[in-house]
C-alpha positions as CSV (number, residue, x, y, z in Angstrom):
1,M,18.6,104.5,167.4
2,D,22.1,105.5,169.4
3,S,22.1,108.1,171.7
4,P,25.3,110.0,173.9
5,R,23.0,110.0,177.0
6,G,20.1,108.1,178.8
7,V,19.0,104.5,178.9
8,V,18.0,102.9,174.8
9,R,15.2,100.8,175.1
10,Q,14.1,99.4,171.9
11,S,10.2,98.9,171.6
12,P,8.4,95.8,171.9
13,A,9.9,93.1,169.2
14,G,7.7,91.1,167.0
15,R,5.0,93.7,166.8
16,G,5.4,95.2,163.3
17,R,5.0,98.6,161.9
18,G,2.5,100.3,161.9
19,V,1.5,99.5,165.5
20,L,-0.3,101.5,167.7
21,I,1.1,102.6,171.6
22,A,-1.5,104.1,173.6
23,L,0.6,107.0,176.2
24,A,-1.3,106.3,179.1
25,V,0.5,108.7,180.7
26,V,-1.3,111.9,180.7
27,A,-4.8,112.2,178.5
28,A,-5.9,115.1,177.2
29,G,-9.3,116.2,178.6
30,C,-12.1,116.1,176.3
31,S,-15.4,118.6,176.2
32,G,-17.5,116.3,173.9
33,T,-19.2,114.2,176.0
34,G,-18.9,114.1,179.1
35,P,-20.2,116.2,181.9
36,A,-20.0,119.8,181.8
37,G,-16.5,121.3,182.5
38,D,-14.6,117.6,181.7
39,A,-12.0,119.3,179.8
40,T,-9.9,119.1,183.6
41,T,-7.7,116.7,183.8
42,V,-6.3,114.5,186.9
43,P,-3.3,113.7,187.5
44,M,-2.4,109.9,186.6
45,T,-0.1,107.6,188.5
46,T,3.8,108.3,187.5
47,P,4.5,106.4,184.3
48,T,7.1,104.0,184.2
49,T,8.6,101.5,181.6
50,A,6.7,98.8,183.2
51,S,3.5,100.6,183.0
52,L,3.7,101.5,179.6
53,P,0.9,99.4,177.9
54,P,1.3,96.3,175.2
55,T,0.8,97.6,171.3
56,T,-1.9,96.6,169.6
57,S,-2.6,96.4,165.9
58,L,-4.7,98.8,164.4
59,A,-5.9,99.2,160.7
60,S,-4.9,102.7,160.9
61,T,-3.2,104.8,163.4
62,T,-4.5,108.0,162.2
63,T,-7.8,106.9,163.6
64,S,-9.7,109.1,166.4
65,T,-8.3,108.4,169.9
66,S,-10.2,108.4,173.0
67,A,-12.1,111.4,172.2
68,P,-15.6,110.1,172.7
69,A,-17.0,112.9,170.2
70,A,-16.7,114.0,166.8
71,T,-16.7,117.2,167.7
72,A,-14.8,116.8,171.2
73,T,-11.5,118.9,171.1
74,T,-8.3,118.2,173.4
75,T,-6.1,120.4,175.2
76,A,-2.4,119.9,174.0
77,P,0.9,119.1,175.8
78,T,2.8,122.2,176.0
79,T,5.0,122.1,173.1
80,T,8.9,123.1,174.2
81,T,11.5,123.6,172.5
82,A,15.6,124.0,173.3
83,T,16.3,127.1,175.0
84,T,19.9,128.6,176.6
85,R,19.4,127.0,179.6
86,S,19.0,123.3,179.8
87,P,16.1,121.8,181.2
88,D,15.7,119.0,183.8
89,P,16.2,115.6,182.6
90,A,13.2,114.0,181.8
91,A,12.0,110.2,183.0
92,L,11.4,109.0,180.1
93,V,11.6,109.6,176.1
94,L,9.8,108.3,173.4
95,R,11.3,108.6,169.6
96,G,11.7,107.3,166.6
97,G,8.2,107.2,165.7
98,P,4.9,109.1,164.9
99,I,3.8,111.0,168.2
100,H,-0.1,112.3,167.5
101,T,-1.3,115.0,170.1
102,M,-4.6,114.9,168.6
103,V,-4.7,118.5,168.8
104,P,-6.8,120.0,165.8
105,G,-4.0,121.9,163.1
106,S,-1.1,120.2,165.1
107,Q,2.1,118.2,163.1
108,V,2.9,114.8,163.8
109,A,6.1,115.1,166.2
110,G,9.0,113.3,166.6
111,A,9.3,112.7,170.3
112,I,8.0,113.3,173.4
113,A,9.4,113.7,176.7
114,V,7.7,112.6,179.8
115,D,8.6,113.5,183.4
116,G,6.5,112.5,186.7
117,E,2.7,112.7,185.7
118,R,3.4,115.6,183.0
119,I,4.3,115.8,179.3
120,V,7.3,118.3,179.5
121,A,8.0,118.1,175.6
122,V,6.7,117.8,172.2
123,G,8.6,118.1,168.8
124,T,11.1,116.5,166.8
125,E,14.3,113.9,168.0
126,A,16.4,117.2,167.7
127,E,14.2,119.3,170.0
128,V,13.6,117.1,172.5
129,A,17.0,115.5,172.8
130,P,17.7,118.4,175.9
131,W,15.9,116.4,178.1
132,I,17.9,113.4,177.7
133,G,20.0,112.9,180.9
134,P,22.1,110.2,182.1
135,D,19.2,108.2,184.1
136,T,16.5,109.0,181.0
137,V,15.1,106.1,180.1
138,V,14.7,106.2,176.1
139,V,12.6,103.8,173.8
140,D,13.1,103.4,170.4
141,L,9.8,103.5,168.6
142,E,10.8,101.6,165.7
143,G,8.2,103.5,163.8
144,R,5.2,102.6,165.9
145,A,2.4,105.5,166.6
146,V,1.8,107.2,169.7
147,L,-1.6,108.3,171.0
148,P,-3.1,109.9,173.7
149,G,-4.6,107.5,176.3
150,L,-7.9,106.2,175.1
151,I,-11.4,107.1,177.0
152,D,-13.9,104.4,177.4
153,G,-16.9,106.6,176.8
154,H,-19.8,103.5,177.9
155,G,-18.2,100.6,180.0
156,H,-18.6,98.7,183.5
157,W,-15.2,98.3,184.1
158,I,-15.5,98.6,187.8
159,S,-19.5,98.0,188.5
160,D,-20.6,94.9,187.7
161,D,-21.1,92.4,190.0
162,H,-19.7,89.5,186.6
163,L,-16.8,91.6,185.8
164,M,-15.0,89.8,182.8
165,G,-11.9,87.8,183.3
166,F,-12.2,89.4,187.2
167,A,-14.3,87.9,190.3
168,A,-16.5,90.1,191.8
169,G,-14.4,92.8,194.4
170,E,-11.4,92.5,191.7
171,A,-12.1,96.3,190.6
172,G,-8.9,97.4,191.0
173,A,-7.1,94.3,188.8
174,S,-9.9,95.4,186.4
175,A,-8.7,99.0,186.1
176,R,-5.2,98.2,185.9
177,F,-6.3,95.4,183.1
178,A,-8.0,98.8,181.5
179,A,-5.1,100.9,181.8
180,A,-2.5,98.1,180.5
181,S,-4.8,98.6,177.0
182,G,-4.2,102.1,176.9
183,I,-7.8,103.3,178.5
184,T,-7.1,106.1,181.2
185,T,-10.8,107.5,181.5
186,I,-13.5,105.4,182.1
187,Y,-17.2,106.3,182.2
188,D,-18.6,103.8,183.8
189,T,-22.2,104.2,183.1
190,F,-23.9,101.6,186.0
191,V,-22.3,102.6,189.2
192,R,-24.2,101.9,192.8
193,P,-23.4,102.7,196.1
194,D,-20.8,99.3,197.0
195,D,-19.5,100.0,193.6
196,L,-18.6,103.9,194.6
197,A,-17.6,102.7,197.7
198,E,-14.7,100.4,196.4
199,L,-13.9,103.1,193.8
200,L,-13.0,105.7,196.6
201,A,-11.4,103.0,198.6
202,L,-9.3,102.0,196.0
203,D,-7.9,105.6,195.0
204,R,-7.3,106.1,198.7
205,A,-4.9,103.2,198.7
206,G,-3.3,105.0,195.3
207,Q,-4.4,101.3,193.4
208,L,-6.9,103.0,191.0
209,P,-4.3,103.9,187.9
210,V,-7.4,105.5,185.8
211,R,-9.8,108.2,186.1
212,V,-13.6,107.1,186.3
213,S,-16.8,109.5,185.7
214,V,-19.4,107.6,187.2
215,Y,-23.0,107.3,185.8
216,F,-25.7,106.6,189.0
217,P,-28.9,104.4,188.0
218,F,-32.1,105.6,188.7
219,N,-33.8,102.3,187.3
220,F,-32.8,99.3,186.0
221,L,-35.5,97.2,184.5
222,T,-37.3,95.6,187.5
223,R,-35.9,97.5,189.4
224,D,-36.0,101.3,190.7
225,Y,-33.4,103.1,192.8
226,G,-34.8,106.5,192.7
227,M,-32.9,109.4,193.5
228,W,-30.7,107.7,196.1
229,F,-27.6,110.0,194.7
230,G,-29.4,113.1,195.6
231,D,-26.8,114.5,198.0
232,Y,-24.2,113.9,195.3
233,T,-23.6,117.3,192.4
234,P,-23.0,116.6,189.0
235,G,-19.1,117.0,188.2
236,E,-18.6,116.7,191.8
237,V,-14.9,115.6,192.1
238,L,-15.4,112.6,194.6
239,S,-11.1,111.7,194.8
240,P,-8.2,112.3,192.7
241,H,-9.4,109.9,189.9
242,V,-13.4,109.5,190.8
243,R,-16.0,112.1,189.7
244,V,-19.6,112.8,189.4
245,G,-20.5,112.1,185.5
246,G,-24.6,112.0,185.5
247,A,-27.3,109.7,185.7
248,K,-28.4,106.5,184.0
249,L,-31.5,105.6,182.5
250,F,-33.1,102.4,181.0
251,M,-35.8,102.2,178.5
252,D,-35.8,98.4,177.3
253,P,-34.2,95.3,177.4
254,T,-30.8,94.9,175.7
255,D,-31.6,91.5,173.9
256,P,-33.0,92.0,170.2
257,A,-36.1,90.1,171.5
258,G,-37.1,92.2,173.6
259,M,-35.7,95.7,172.9
260,F,-38.9,97.9,172.2
261,L,-39.9,99.1,168.9
262,S,-42.2,101.4,167.0
263,E,-44.0,98.5,165.3
264,P,-44.4,94.8,166.1
265,H,-41.3,92.5,166.1
266,A,-41.0,90.2,163.0
267,G,-43.2,87.5,163.3
268,R,-44.7,88.2,166.8
269,P,-47.9,89.8,165.9
270,G,-48.9,92.8,168.5
271,Y,-45.6,92.0,170.4
272,R,-43.4,94.8,170.3
273,G,-41.2,94.6,173.3
274,E,-40.6,95.8,176.6
275,V,-40.8,99.0,178.0
276,V,-40.0,100.1,181.6
277,W,-41.8,103.6,181.4
278,A,-44.9,105.4,181.0
279,Q,-44.1,108.9,178.4
280,E,-45.6,111.0,181.5
281,E,-43.3,109.3,184.2
282,L,-40.6,109.7,182.1
283,D,-41.1,112.8,181.0
284,A,-41.1,114.4,184.8
285,V,-38.1,112.1,185.5
286,V,-35.9,113.6,182.8
287,A,-37.4,117.1,183.6
288,A,-36.3,117.1,186.9
289,L,-32.8,115.6,186.2
290,D,-31.9,118.2,183.8
291,A,-33.2,121.1,185.8
292,A,-30.9,119.7,188.6
293,G,-27.8,119.7,186.3
294,W,-27.4,116.5,185.8
295,Q,-26.1,115.3,182.7
296,I,-28.3,111.9,181.7
297,A,-27.2,108.5,179.9
298,V,-30.6,106.5,178.4
299,H,-30.3,103.1,177.5
300,T,-31.9,102.6,174.8
301,G,-32.3,99.5,172.4
302,G,-35.4,99.6,169.7
303,D,-36.6,102.6,167.8
304,G,-39.7,103.2,170.1
305,A,-37.6,103.7,172.9
306,L,-35.8,106.4,171.2
307,D,-39.4,107.8,170.4
308,M,-39.8,107.9,174.1
309,I,-36.3,109.6,175.2
310,L,-36.5,111.6,172.6
311,D,-39.9,113.2,173.4
312,A,-38.7,113.4,176.8
313,Y,-35.4,115.4,176.1
314,A,-37.3,117.9,174.0
315,A,-39.7,118.5,176.2
316,A,-37.2,119.1,179.1
317,L,-34.6,121.4,176.6
318,D,-37.9,123.2,175.3
319,G,-36.2,124.1,171.9
320,G,-32.6,125.3,174.2
321,P,-29.6,123.7,173.7
322,N,-28.3,120.6,175.1
323,E,-25.9,121.9,177.4
324,L,-25.6,119.3,179.7
325,R,-24.6,117.1,176.8
326,H,-27.3,114.4,177.2
327,R,-26.9,110.8,175.7
328,V,-28.7,108.1,174.3
329,E,-27.0,104.7,175.0
330,H,-26.8,102.5,172.1
331,A,-28.9,103.7,169.9
332,A,-29.2,100.5,167.8
333,V,-32.2,100.6,165.8
334,I,-33.1,104.0,164.5
335,R,-34.9,105.5,161.4
336,D,-33.9,108.3,159.5
337,D,-36.2,110.8,160.8
338,Q,-35.2,109.9,164.7
339,I,-31.5,110.7,163.2
340,E,-32.2,114.0,162.5
341,R,-34.1,114.6,165.6
342,L,-30.5,113.8,167.1
343,R,-28.9,116.2,165.5
344,A,-31.4,118.8,165.8
345,L,-31.7,118.5,169.7
346,G,-28.3,118.0,169.9
347,I,-28.3,114.7,171.6
348,I,-25.3,112.5,171.9
349,A,-25.3,109.1,170.4
350,S,-23.1,106.8,172.6
351,I,-22.3,103.6,170.4
352,Q,-20.8,100.2,171.4
353,T,-20.1,98.6,168.1
354,T,-19.2,95.3,169.5
355,W,-22.0,95.2,171.7
356,F,-24.1,95.5,168.3
357,H,-22.2,92.2,166.8
358,S,-22.7,90.8,169.8
359,D,-25.9,91.1,170.1
360,W,-26.5,90.6,166.3
361,I,-27.4,86.8,166.9
362,G,-29.0,87.2,170.0
363,D,-31.0,85.2,172.1
364,P,-30.8,81.5,170.9
365,H,-34.8,81.2,171.2
366,W,-35.6,84.3,169.4
367,G,-32.8,85.2,167.3
368,G,-31.0,88.6,166.9
369,F,-31.3,91.9,165.6
370,P,-32.6,89.7,162.5
371,A,-35.2,88.1,163.6
372,A,-36.7,91.0,165.2
373,L,-36.5,93.8,162.5
374,G,-37.2,91.4,159.6
375,P,-36.0,92.1,156.3
376,E,-37.5,95.4,155.8
377,R,-36.1,96.8,159.1
378,I,-32.8,95.8,159.0
379,G,-31.2,98.6,157.6
380,W,-32.4,100.4,160.7
381,A,-29.7,98.4,162.8
382,G,-26.3,100.0,163.5
383,R,-26.3,102.6,161.5
384,W,-22.9,104.2,162.6
385,R,-21.9,105.9,159.2
386,D,-25.3,107.8,158.7
387,L,-25.4,108.9,162.4
388,L,-22.0,110.4,161.5
389,D,-22.6,111.8,158.1
390,A,-25.9,113.6,159.2
391,G,-23.8,115.5,161.6
392,V,-24.6,113.4,165.2
393,T,-22.4,113.7,167.8
394,M,-21.2,110.7,168.6
395,A,-19.3,108.4,172.0
396,G,-17.5,105.4,171.3
397,G,-17.2,102.3,174.4
398,T,-16.5,99.5,175.0
399,D,-19.5,98.3,177.1
400,T,-16.9,96.2,178.8
401,P,-17.9,93.2,180.2
402,W,-20.5,92.2,178.2
403,N,-18.3,92.2,175.1
404,M,-14.6,92.0,174.6
405,P,-13.0,93.3,177.5
406,V,-10.8,95.9,175.4
407,S,-12.2,97.4,171.5
408,V,-9.9,100.0,170.7
409,G,-12.1,99.9,167.4
410,G,-15.0,100.3,169.3
411,I,-13.8,103.5,171.3
412,A,-12.1,105.0,167.9
């Protein structure tokens, strides 16, 4: 499309129509699964055409974007139309494709204008045209769709010693890779003191292009960390792009061969798996964290582990609402009665579809979910549709680096 003003650029060639472009400039806050008050957004770095993420093939451009909860609401970018006074020219205008703001009830727009760290106009191409100046970069989307930046509701982009594709100490490169993939917010669910120091140093140096909500580990299978994070405040903003998210607890191993089941593993009489808590200890820790205002994210693999944490949550909530938005991570094996209990308690099911797929085969010796559950219980595994249909609030994440570094499908 020709333009009387501005620098016109075509969108990347050879990608095909119906392709998603995640706009990694201003991501709307999400009030669904994060810490209380998470609707407040932190400004991102100034967008440039060089930082626009590559297009990513999707089956549908109408799939839910970054909001990691089915009930999440987003803050709308201000829709501004032309007035009698000419507005200041924007740095970037995208047009020629559907602009999905993901605001409930909003119409699909035809153009969007960005200046600095703000979306300054959303509307039809004619309504956004006044924001095009002589130096405005105008990108013709050629029918491609634009969505807000994605939120990875559960990942380890920064905090793992074995960052996929990156060596230890390359957290900055990992974060840049996430941003280039359209992810603008990461819920990093295992951040230790050294990891936190590296994150804050990156942000001070202006090298952290994504927002990170950090979850501090209380324990990790064979290692106890305890309340080392007690000096921090839940929701505390530690730097422009880093905030305190919550506390992380582990119930049982990730691999299906060791996950804690309510009944013995198939073909292994008497063996229910491994669990790292006694119920009384778990109840006490969950109650203390809840009373102190900490959102709790708990790794659960088997249905036996899920029983225990649901009991602990029920005791801590004592009939009240889940105002801190406590979560269960993975919820890979779940019974019908547990689905209803999740819904009734208001506990969020944080799922990672790629993690589930990668563990379907599991340990080379013991096998994965089919070997652990047997034919009678295999229907309890990976019940994402059942959770959604039952009205359970859900979050999506990649669980990077244990799976594919980027999984838009896993988030959406």
